[in-house]
N, CA, C and O atoms as CSV, one atom per row, in Angstrom:
chain,resi,resn,atom,element,x,y,z
A,1,ASN,N,N,-6.092,17.659,18.585
A,1,ASN,CA,C,-6.256,17.812,17.161
A,1,ASN,C,C,-7.387,16.924,16.640
A,1,ASN,O,O,-8.084,17.298,15.697
A,2,TYR,N,N,-7.570,15.755,17.247
A,2,TYR,CA,C,-8.590,14.824,16.786
A,2,TYR,C,C,-9.685,14.667,17.833
A,2,TYR,O,O,-9.456,14.818,19.033
A,3,ARG,N,N,-10.846,14.369,17.354
A,3,ARG,CA,C,-11.939,14.062,18.270
A,3,ARG,C,C,-11.534,12.812,19.054
A,3,ARG,O,O,-11.088,11.829,18.461
A,4,ARG,N,N,-11.678,12.840,20.324
A,4,ARG,CA,C,-11.290,11.747,21.226
A,4,ARG,C,C,-9.784,11.480,21.200
A,4,ARG,O,O,-9.341,10.399,21.589
A,5,ASN,N,N,-9.001,12.452,20.748
A,5,ASN,CA,C,-7.539,12.381,20.747
A,5,ASN,C,C,-6.960,11.201,19.966
A,5,ASN,O,O,-5.868,10.728,20.282
A,6,ALA,N,N,-7.678,10.727,18.956
A,6,ALA,CA,C,-7.158,9.630,18.142
A,6,ALA,C,C,-7.782,9.674,16.755
A,6,ALA,O,O,-8.945,10.044,16.594
A,7,LEU,N,N,-7.008,9.300,15.778
A,7,LEU,CA,C,-7.512,9.158,14.427
A,7,LEU,C,C,-7.425,7.681,14.079
A,7,LEU,O,O,-6.338,7.107,14.022
A,8,HIS,N,N,-8.563,7.083,13.851
A,8,HIS,CA,C,-8.611,5.668,13.494
A,8,HIS,C,C,-8.858,5.563,12.000
A,8,HIS,O,O,-9.778,6.188,11.473
A,9,LEU,N,N,-8.062,4.795,11.334
A,9,LEU,CA,C,-8.167,4.637,9.895
A,9,LEU,C,C,-8.205,3.153,9.574
A,9,LEU,O,O,-7.439,2.360,10.122
A,10,ASN,N,N,-9.096,2.803,8.689
A,10,ASN,CA,C,-9.175,1.426,8.243
A,10,ASN,C,C,-9.210,1.436,6.727
A,10,ASN,O,O,-10.191,1.883,6.131
A,11,LEU,N,N,-8.158,0.951,6.101
A,11,LEU,CA,C,-8.095,0.832,4.655
A,11,LEU,C,C,-8.086,-0.649,4.340
A,11,LEU,O,O,-7.220,-1.385,4.813
A,12,CYS,N,N,-9.028,-1.076,3.559
A,12,CYS,CA,C,-9.181,-2.492,3.270
A,12,CYS,C,C,-8.881,-2.744,1.806
A,12,CYS,O,O,-9.434,-2.077,0.932
A,13,LEU,N,N,-8.015,-3.694,1.534
A,13,LEU,CA,C,-7.746,-4.137,0.174
A,13,LEU,C,C,-8.371,-5.511,0.007
A,13,LEU,O,O,-7.997,-6.456,0.702
A,14,VAL,N,N,-9.308,-5.624,-0.900
A,14,VAL,CA,C,-9.959,-6.907,-1.158
A,14,VAL,C,C,-9.232,-7.547,-2.326
A,14,VAL,O,O,-9.154,-6.980,-3.416
A,15,LEU,N,N,-8.700,-8.738,-2.081
A,15,LEU,CA,C,-7.882,-9.413,-3.073
A,15,LEU,C,C,-8.504,-10.738,-3.466
A,15,LEU,O,O,-9.233,-11.362,-2.694
A,16,ASP,N,N,-8.200,-11.149,-4.683
A,16,ASP,CA,C,-8.561,-12.498,-5.070
A,16,ASP,C,C,-7.739,-13.449,-4.211
A,16,ASP,O,O,-6.748,-13.057,-3.596
A,17,GLU,N,N,-8.161,-14.678,-4.182
A,17,GLU,CA,C,-7.425,-15.657,-3.400
A,17,GLU,C,C,-6.011,-15.745,-3.952
A,17,GLU,O,O,-5.800,-16.165,-5.090
A,18,ALA,N,N,-5.073,-15.353,-3.152
A,18,ALA,CA,C,-3.674,-15.296,-3.610
A,18,ALA,C,C,-2.986,-16.617,-3.335
A,18,ALA,O,O,-3.323,-17.340,-2.398
A,19,ALA,N,N,-2.023,-16.905,-4.169
A,19,ALA,CA,C,-1.182,-18.068,-3.913
A,19,ALA,C,C,-0.400,-17.794,-2.632
A,19,ALA,O,O,-0.049,-16.647,-2.357
A,20,PRO,N,N,-0.125,-18.828,-1.853
A,20,PRO,CA,C,0.590,-18.608,-0.580
A,20,PRO,C,C,1.884,-17.818,-0.731
A,20,PRO,O,O,2.238,-17.049,0.164
A,21,GLU,N,N,2.596,-17.987,-1.836
A,21,GLU,CA,C,3.860,-17.261,-2.003
A,21,GLU,C,C,3.641,-15.772,-2.247
A,21,GLU,O,O,4.577,-14.986,-2.098
A,22,GLU,N,N,2.431,-15.367,-2.616
A,22,GLU,CA,C,2.121,-13.952,-2.840
A,22,GLU,C,C,1.775,-13.218,-1.540
A,22,GLU,O,O,1.861,-11.991,-1.482
A,23,GLU,N,N,1.391,-13.946,-0.519
A,23,GLU,CA,C,0.929,-13.319,0.716
A,23,GLU,C,C,1.981,-12.413,1.342
A,23,GLU,O,O,1.648,-11.344,1.854
A,24,GLU,N,N,3.218,-12.818,1.308
A,24,GLU,CA,C,4.286,-12.004,1.903
A,24,GLU,C,C,4.466,-10.694,1.140
A,24,GLU,O,O,4.645,-9.640,1.750
A,25,ALA,N,N,4.421,-10.755,-0.189
A,25,ALA,CA,C,4.562,-9.551,-1.004
A,25,ALA,C,C,3.389,-8.607,-0.776
A,25,ALA,O,O,3.580,-7.395,-0.678
A,26,ILE,N,N,2.198,-9.141,-0.692
A,26,ILE,CA,C,1.004,-8.319,-0.459
A,26,ILE,C,C,1.072,-7.688,0.926
A,26,ILE,O,O,0.750,-6.512,1.092
A,27,GLY,N,N,1.490,-8.465,1.917
A,27,GLY,CA,C,1.632,-7.935,3.274
A,27,GLY,C,C,2.636,-6.801,3.340
A,27,GLY,O,O,2.428,-5.833,4.071
A,28,ALA,N,N,3.729,-6.905,2.582
A,28,ALA,CA,C,4.738,-5.850,2.565
A,28,ALA,C,C,4.176,-4.573,1.951
A,28,ALA,O,O,4.478,-3.478,2.426
A,29,VAL,N,N,3.368,-4.695,0.906
A,29,VAL,CA,C,2.753,-3.516,0.272
A,29,VAL,C,C,1.772,-2.858,1.234
A,29,VAL,O,O,1.753,-1.634,1.362
A,30,VAL,N,N,0.968,-3.653,1.903
A,30,VAL,CA,C,-0.002,-3.103,2.860
A,30,VAL,C,C,0.718,-2.390,4.002
A,30,VAL,O,O,0.304,-1.307,4.413
A,31,ALA,N,N,1.785,-2.984,4.512
A,31,ALA,CA,C,2.536,-2.363,5.608
A,31,ALA,C,C,3.177,-1.047,5.158
A,31,ALA,O,O,3.162,-0.066,5.900
A,32,LYS,N,N,3.736,-1.023,3.952
A,32,LYS,CA,C,4.357,0.208,3.449
A,32,LYS,C,C,3.306,1.292,3.237
A,32,LYS,O,O,3.541,2.456,3.559
A,33,LEU,N,N,2.157,0.917,2.700
A,33,LEU,CA,C,1.077,1.890,2.499
A,33,LEU,C,C,0.607,2.437,3.841
A,33,LEU,O,O,0.345,3.634,3.957
A,34,ALA,N,N,0.499,1.593,4.844
A,34,ALA,CA,C,0.092,2.041,6.176
A,34,ALA,C,C,1.101,3.042,6.750
A,34,ALA,O,O,0.711,4.065,7.313
A,35,ARG,N,N,2.385,2.748,6.607
A,35,ARG,CA,C,3.419,3.678,7.099
A,35,ARG,C,C,3.350,5.011,6.361
A,35,ARG,O,O,3.501,6.073,6.965
A,36,ALA,N,N,3.120,4.947,5.057
A,36,ALA,CA,C,3.031,6.182,4.268
A,36,ALA,C,C,1.830,7.018,4.695
A,36,ALA,O,O,1.927,8.242,4.777
A,37,LEU,N,N,0.703,6.371,4.966
A,37,LEU,CA,C,-0.490,7.105,5.382
A,37,LEU,C,C,-0.303,7.742,6.750
A,37,LEU,O,O,-0.746,8.869,6.973
A,38,VAL,N,N,0.342,7.041,7.663
A,38,VAL,CA,C,0.633,7.618,8.985
A,38,VAL,C,C,1.521,8.842,8.826
A,38,VAL,O,O,1.293,9.868,9.467
A,39,SER,N,N,2.527,8.736,7.978
A,39,SER,CA,C,3.437,9.857,7.745
A,39,SER,C,C,2.717,11.041,7.101
A,39,SER,O,O,2.932,12.186,7.499
A,40,LEU,N,N,1.871,10.776,6.118
A,40,LEU,CA,C,1.113,11.851,5.469
A,40,LEU,C,C,0.206,12.572,6.458
A,40,LEU,O,O,0.051,13.792,6.397
A,41,GLU,N,N,-0.376,11.827,7.348
A,41,GLU,CA,C,-1.249,12.446,8.352
A,41,GLU,C,C,-0.438,13.268,9.342
A,41,GLU,O,O,-0.820,14.387,9.684
A,42,ALA,N,N,0.676,12.718,9.802
A,42,ALA,CA,C,1.492,13.432,10.786
A,42,ALA,C,C,2.064,14.721,10.216
A,42,ALA,O,O,2.156,15.728,10.919
A,43,GLU,N,N,2.447,14.695,8.948
A,43,GLU,CA,C,3.089,15.861,8.343
A,43,GLU,C,C,2.108,16.926,7.869
A,43,GLU,O,O,2.390,18.119,7.979
A,44,ALA,N,N,0.952,16.503,7.340
A,44,ALA,CA,C,0.086,17.508,6.700
A,44,ALA,C,C,-1.411,17.219,6.808
A,44,ALA,O,O,-2.195,17.752,6.022
A,45,SER,N,N,-1.818,16.397,7.753
A,45,SER,CA,C,-3.241,16.102,7.974
A,45,SER,C,C,-3.955,15.630,6.712
A,45,SER,O,O,-5.086,16.033,6.440
A,46,HIS,N,N,-3.286,14.776,5.947
A,46,HIS,CA,C,-3.872,14.303,4.693
A,46,HIS,C,C,-5.104,13.434,4.888
A,46,HIS,O,O,-5.914,13.315,3.969
A,47,LEU,N,N,-5.268,12.830,6.042
A,47,LEU,CA,C,-6.411,11.954,6.256
A,47,LEU,C,C,-7.511,12.601,7.079
A,47,LEU,O,O,-8.686,12.289,6.888
A,48,SER,N,N,-7.158,13.483,7.976
A,48,SER,CA,C,-8.182,14.120,8.800
A,48,SER,C,C,-8.827,15.308,8.093
A,48,SER,O,O,-9.941,15.698,8.441
A,49,ASP,N,N,-8.154,15.881,7.117
A,49,ASP,CA,C,-8.722,16.969,6.327
A,49,ASP,C,C,-9.627,16.367,5.248
A,49,ASP,O,O,-9.169,15.586,4.414
A,50,ARG,N,N,-10.908,16.733,5.268
A,50,ARG,CA,C,-11.882,16.119,4.356
A,50,ARG,C,C,-11.502,16.267,2.887
A,50,ARG,O,O,-11.611,15.310,2.120
A,51,GLN,N,N,-11.067,17.429,2.498
A,51,GLN,CA,C,-10.734,17.674,1.094
A,51,GLN,C,C,-9.532,16.836,0.658
A,51,GLN,O,O,-9.545,16.241,-0.419
A,52,ARG,N,N,-8.514,16.792,1.481
A,52,ARG,CA,C,-7.332,15.992,1.146
A,52,ARG,C,C,-7.655,14.492,1.155
A,52,ARG,O,O,-7.159,13.739,0.317
A,53,ARG,N,N,-8.478,14.076,2.097
A,53,ARG,CA,C,-8.869,12.668,2.159
A,53,ARG,C,C,-9.632,12.277,0.896
A,53,ARG,O,O,-9.393,11.210,0.330
A,54,ALA,N,N,-10.547,13.136,0.455
A,54,ALA,CA,C,-11.313,12.862,-0.757
A,54,ALA,C,C,-10.383,12.803,-1.969
A,54,ALA,O,O,-10.557,11.966,-2.855
A,55,GLN,N,N,-9.401,13.694,-1.998
A,55,GLN,CA,C,-8.436,13.694,-3.097
A,55,GLN,C,C,-7.630,12.398,-3.100
A,55,GLN,O,O,-7.386,11.817,-4.157
A,56,PHE,N,N,-7.218,11.948,-1.921
A,56,PHE,CA,C,-6.448,10.705,-1.842
A,56,PHE,C,C,-7.295,9.511,-2.286
A,56,PHE,O,O,-6.790,8.594,-2.934
A,57,ALA,N,N,-8.571,9.523,-1.938
A,57,ALA,CA,C,-9.454,8.415,-2.303
A,57,ALA,C,C,-9.551,8.236,-3.814
A,57,ALA,O,O,-9.792,7.126,-4.290
A,58,THR,N,N,-9.367,9.307,-4.567
A,58,THR,CA,C,-9.414,9.179,-6.026
A,58,THR,C,C,-8.241,8.368,-6.566
A,58,THR,O,O,-8.291,7.890,-7.699
A,59,HIS,N,N,-7.188,8.208,-5.772
A,59,HIS,CA,C,-6.016,7.438,-6.198
A,59,HIS,C,C,-6.195,5.930,-5.992
A,59,HIS,O,O,-5.452,5.141,-6.577
A,60,LEU,N,N,-7.152,5.523,-5.184
A,60,LEU,CA,C,-7.280,4.104,-4.842
A,60,LEU,C,C,-7.587,3.212,-6.048
A,60,LEU,O,O,-7.003,2.134,-6.148
A,61,PRO,N,N,-8.475,3.607,-6.972
A,61,PRO,CA,C,-8.669,2.755,-8.152
A,61,PRO,C,C,-7.379,2.583,-8.976
A,61,PRO,O,O,-7.134,1.513,-9.533
A,62,THR,N,N,-6.572,3.627,-9.047
A,62,THR,CA,C,-5.292,3.539,-9.755
A,62,THR,C,C,-4.380,2.540,-9.055
A,62,THR,O,O,-3.714,1.733,-9.704
A,63,LEU,N,N,-4.354,2.599,-7.740
A,63,LEU,CA,C,-3.548,1.667,-6.952
A,63,LEU,C,C,-3.918,0.234,-7.286
A,63,LEU,O,O,-3.038,-0.582,-7.563
A,64,VAL,N,N,-5.194,-0.084,-7.265
A,64,VAL,CA,C,-5.651,-1.450,-7.543
A,64,VAL,C,C,-5.314,-1.850,-8.979
A,64,VAL,O,O,-4.781,-2.934,-9.215
A,65,ARG,N,N,-5.622,-0.981,-9.931
A,65,ARG,CA,C,-5.392,-1.294,-11.345
A,65,ARG,C,C,-3.909,-1.540,-11.633
A,65,ARG,O,O,-3.560,-2.507,-12.310
A,66,GLU,N,N,-3.045,-0.677,-11.125
A,66,GLU,CA,C,-1.622,-0.809,-11.427
A,66,GLU,C,C,-0.956,-1.968,-10.685
A,66,GLU,O,O,-0.072,-2.627,-11.233
A,67,LEU,N,N,-1.372,-2.222,-9.447
A,67,LEU,CA,C,-0.809,-3.373,-8.740
A,67,LEU,C,C,-1.257,-4.677,-9.393
A,67,LEU,O,O,-0.481,-5.629,-9.470
A,68,ASN,N,N,-2.497,-4.727,-9.861
A,68,ASN,CA,C,-2.971,-5.931,-10.547
A,68,ASN,C,C,-2.310,-6.113,-11.906
A,68,ASN,O,O,-2.045,-7.240,-12.323
A,69,GLY,N,N,-2.046,-5.019,-12.592
A,69,GLY,CA,C,-1.470,-5.106,-13.929
A,69,GLY,C,C,0.039,-5.176,-13.913
A,69,GLY,O,O,0.618,-6.230,-14.175
A,70,ALA,N,N,0.678,-4.070,-13.609
A,70,ALA,CA,C,2.138,-3.968,-13.670
A,70,ALA,C,C,2.825,-4.432,-12.384
A,70,ALA,O,O,4.050,-4.536,-12.337
A,71,ARG,N,N,2.039,-4.710,-11.345
A,71,ARG,CA,C,2.556,-5.133,-10.032
A,71,ARG,C,C,3.343,-4.038,-9.322
A,71,ARG,O,O,4.075,-4.311,-8.371
A,72,GLN,N,N,3.190,-2.792,-9.788
A,72,GLN,CA,C,3.815,-1.655,-9.126
A,72,GLN,C,C,3.025,-0.405,-9.450
A,72,GLN,O,O,2.332,-0.347,-10.466
A,73,CYS,N,N,3.126,0.594,-8.592
A,73,CYS,CA,C,2.462,1.862,-8.878
A,73,CYS,C,C,3.147,2.978,-8.101
A,73,CYS,O,O,3.821,2.753,-7.096
A,74,SER,N,N,2.948,4.176,-8.603
A,74,SER,CA,C,3.433,5.381,-7.938
A,74,SER,C,C,2.247,6.313,-7.805
A,74,SER,O,O,1.687,6.767,-8.803
A,75,LEU,N,N,1.866,6.597,-6.572
A,75,LEU,CA,C,0.732,7.480,-6.309
A,75,LEU,C,C,1.265,8.865,-5.967
A,75,LEU,O,O,1.918,9.050,-4.940
A,76,VAL,N,N,0.990,9.817,-6.815
A,76,VAL,CA,C,1.406,11.192,-6.562
A,76,VAL,C,C,0.319,11.827,-5.697
A,76,VAL,O,O,-0.765,12.153,-6.179
A,77,VAL,N,N,0.628,11.994,-4.414
A,77,VAL,CA,C,-0.335,12.526,-3.461
A,77,VAL,C,C,-0.439,14.037,-3.606
A,77,VAL,O,O,-1.536,14.592,-3.654
A,78,ASP,N,N,0.699,14.688,-3.676
A,78,ASP,CA,C,0.766,16.135,-3.910
A,78,ASP,C,C,2.167,16.445,-4.423
A,78,ASP,O,O,2.942,15.532,-4.708
A,79,ALA,N,N,2.490,17.713,-4.538
A,79,ALA,CA,C,3.784,18.102,-5.114
A,79,ALA,C,C,4.970,17.576,-4.317
A,79,ALA,O,O,6.055,17.401,-4.871
A,80,ALA,N,N,4.781,17.323,-3.035
A,80,ALA,CA,C,5.901,16.904,-2.192
A,80,ALA,C,C,5.871,15.429,-1.804
A,80,ALA,O,O,6.827,14.938,-1.203
A,81,ASN,N,N,4.793,14.711,-2.134
A,81,ASN,CA,C,4.659,13.335,-1.656
A,81,ASN,C,C,4.227,12.383,-2.764
A,81,ASN,O,O,3.218,12.597,-3.436
A,82,THR,N,N,5.012,11.334,-2.936
A,82,THR,CA,C,4.678,10.256,-3.863
A,82,THR,C,C,4.900,8.944,-3.124
A,82,THR,O,O,5.907,8.766,-2.439
A,83,ILE,N,N,3.962,8.041,-3.269
A,83,ILE,CA,C,4.076,6.726,-2.639
A,83,ILE,C,C,4.388,5.720,-3.745
A,83,ILE,O,O,3.619,5.570,-4.695
A,84,HIS,N,N,5.520,5.034,-3.614
A,84,HIS,CA,C,5.920,4.016,-4.580
A,84,HIS,C,C,5.669,2.648,-3.956
A,84,HIS,O,O,6.171,2.352,-2.872
A,85,LEU,N,N,4.895,1.824,-4.638
A,85,LEU,CA,C,4.580,0.485,-4.151
A,85,LEU,C,C,4.926,-0.527,-5.231
A,85,LEU,O,O,4.764,-0.260,-6.421
A,86,ARG,N,N,5.402,-1.688,-4.809
A,86,ARG,CA,C,5.751,-2.730,-5.766
A,86,ARG,C,C,5.527,-4.085,-5.127
A,86,ARG,O,O,5.964,-4.338,-4.005
A,87,LEU,N,N,4.839,-4.955,-5.858
A,87,LEU,CA,C,4.694,-6.336,-5.420
A,87,LEU,C,C,5.937,-7.089,-5.881
A,87,LEU,O,O,6.098,-7.375,-7.067
A,88,ALA,N,N,6.795,-7.398,-4.950
A,88,ALA,CA,C,8.034,-8.096,-5.288
A,88,ALA,C,C,7.700,-9.516,-5.721
A,88,ALA,O,O,6.773,-10.132,-5.194
A,89,PRO,N,N,8.460,-10.034,-6.684
A,89,PRO,CA,C,8.209,-11.409,-7.106
A,89,PRO,C,C,8.477,-12.372,-5.953
A,89,PRO,O,O,9.404,-12.188,-5.164
A,90,ALA,N,N,7.651,-13.384,-5.883
A,90,ALA,CA,C,7.808,-14.377,-4.824
A,90,ALA,C,C,9.075,-15.186,-5.079
A,90,ALA,O,O,9.375,-15.570,-6.210
A,91,GLU,N,N,9.797,-15.430,-4.012
A,91,GLU,CA,C,10.987,-16.260,-4.159
A,91,GLU,C,C,10.557,-17.711,-4.168
A,91,GLU,O,O,9.833,-18.167,-3.283
A,92,ARG,N,N,10.997,-18.405,-5.148
A,92,ARG,CA,C,10.642,-19.818,-5.263
A,92,ARG,C,C,11.651,-20.646,-4.469
A,92,ARG,O,O,12.837,-20.324,-4.395
A,93,ALA,N,N,11.143,-21.705,-3.889
A,93,ALA,CA,C,12.030,-22.590,-3.134
A,93,ALA,C,C,13.019,-23.225,-4.107
A,93,ALA,O,O,12.635,-23.751,-5.152
A,94,ARG,N,N,14.271,-23.168,-3.751
A,94,ARG,CA,C,15.292,-23.754,-4.605
A,94,ARG,C,C,15.482,-25.214,-4.232
A,94,ARG,O,O,15.526,-25.578,-3.057
A,95,THR,N,N,15.593,-26.027,-5.252
A,95,THR,CA,C,15.849,-27.434,-5.016
A,95,THR,C,C,17.328,-27.595,-4.726
A,95,THR,O,O,18.171,-27.146,-5.503
A,96,PRO,N,N,17.648,-28.235,-3.609
A,96,PRO,CA,C,19.071,-28.399,-3.300
A,96,PRO,C,C,19.734,-29.285,-4.351
A,96,PRO,O,O,19.105,-30.190,-4.901
A,97,PRO,N,N,20.997,-29.017,-4.621
A,97,PRO,CA,C,21.686,-29.846,-5.620
A,97,PRO,C,C,21.758,-31.304,-5.151
A,97,PRO,O,O,21.870,-31.597,-3.961
A,98,VAL,N,N,21.689,-32.180,-6.115
A,98,VAL,CA,C,21.746,-33.620,-5.813
A,98,VAL,C,C,23.199,-34.043,-5.838
A,98,VAL,O,O,23.919,-33.801,-6.807
A,99,ALA,N,N,23.615,-34.678,-4.760
A,99,ALA,CA,C,25.001,-35.159,-4.686
A,99,ALA,C,C,25.146,-36.390,-5.569
A,99,ALA,O,O,24.235,-37.215,-5.642
A,100,PRO,N,N,26.304,-36.521,-6.250
A,100,PRO,CA,C,26.507,-37.714,-7.095
A,100,PRO,C,C,26.660,-38.996,-6.309
A,100,PRO,O,O,26.835,-40.064,-6.896
């Protein structure tokens, strides 16, 4: 199906310097997006088909804008596929209670 029997995809998200507690949330979003893209390709060739790939690329500015603003977004890929992403709030270290 693919030239050289493999489809290589590289999606890069360029971020401002994040606080260390944000790195885990950002990593989770990137991993979920990667899984969704693999699934979209396996099910309907969304990445190897030029027209579908171009259509998906139009969603990337929305992804950046909504994750930066509301910290969540829903990308409607087509009638059957929507990708929901959310930057979960970082868990703050809890101070242990002080014994009397």
